[in-house]
C-alpha positions in Angstrom: -13.9 -2.9 14.4 -11.7 -2.9 11.3 -11.2 -6.1 9.3 -8.1 -6.6 7.2 -8.7 -8.5 4.0 -5.9 -9.5 1.6 -6.8 -10.7 -1.9 -4.6 -12.0 -4.7 -5.9 -12.0 -8.3 -4.4 -13.1 -11.6 -5.3 -10.2 -13.9 -4.2 -8.3 -17.0 -5.4 -4.9 -15.6 -4.5 -4.8 -11.9 -5.3 -1.0 -11.6 -8.9 -1.4 -12.8 -9.5 -4.5 -10.7 -8.0 -2.8 -7.6 -10.3 0.2 -8.1 -13.3 -2.1 -8.4 -12.4 -3.9 -5.1 -11.7 -0.7 -3.3 -15.2 0.5 -4.1 -16.8 -3.0 -3.4 -15.1 -3.2 0.0 -15.5 0.4 1.0 -11.8 1.0 1.2 -10.7 4.6 1.5 -7.5 5.7 -0.1 -4.7 6.7 2.2 -1.2 6.4 0.8 0.4 3.5 2.8 3.6 5.5 3.6 1.8 8.4 5.2 1.2 6.9 8.7 4.6 5.2 8.5 6.4 8.4 7.7 4.6 10.1 10.5 5.8 7.4 12.9 9.4 7.9 11.8 9.8 5.8 8.6 11.1 7.1 5.3 10.3 6.4 1.7 13.4 5.0 -0.2 11.8 4.4 -3.6 8.4 4.1 -5.4 7.7 1.7 -8.3 4.6 1.7 -10.5 3.0 4.2 -8.2 1.9 1.6 -5.7 4.9 -0.5 -4.6 7.0 1.5 -2.0 10.3 0.6 -0.5 10.6 2.2 3.0 13.0 2.2 5.9 12.0 2.1 9.5 13.4 4.5 12.1 16.5 2.3 12.5 17.1 2.0 8.7 15.7 -1.5 8.1 14.1 -1.7 4.7 10.7 -3.2 3.9 8.1 -3.0 1.2 4.5 -1.9 1.2 1.9 -1.9 -1.6 -1.2 0.2 -2.1 
């Protein structure tokens, strides 16, 4: 059974902290858009390599973050 955990940290180096917590929590990288694109979504824009603006199959925009 998968458990979803969301954490928010105040940090000066978010990339290093994210890498640490991915290892600590056993998270395996899969780009967030991949399953959504396979399901009919499309990537509209990517910011800082981890914030992604997408559109669903009907064109409604939403954001995901890795």
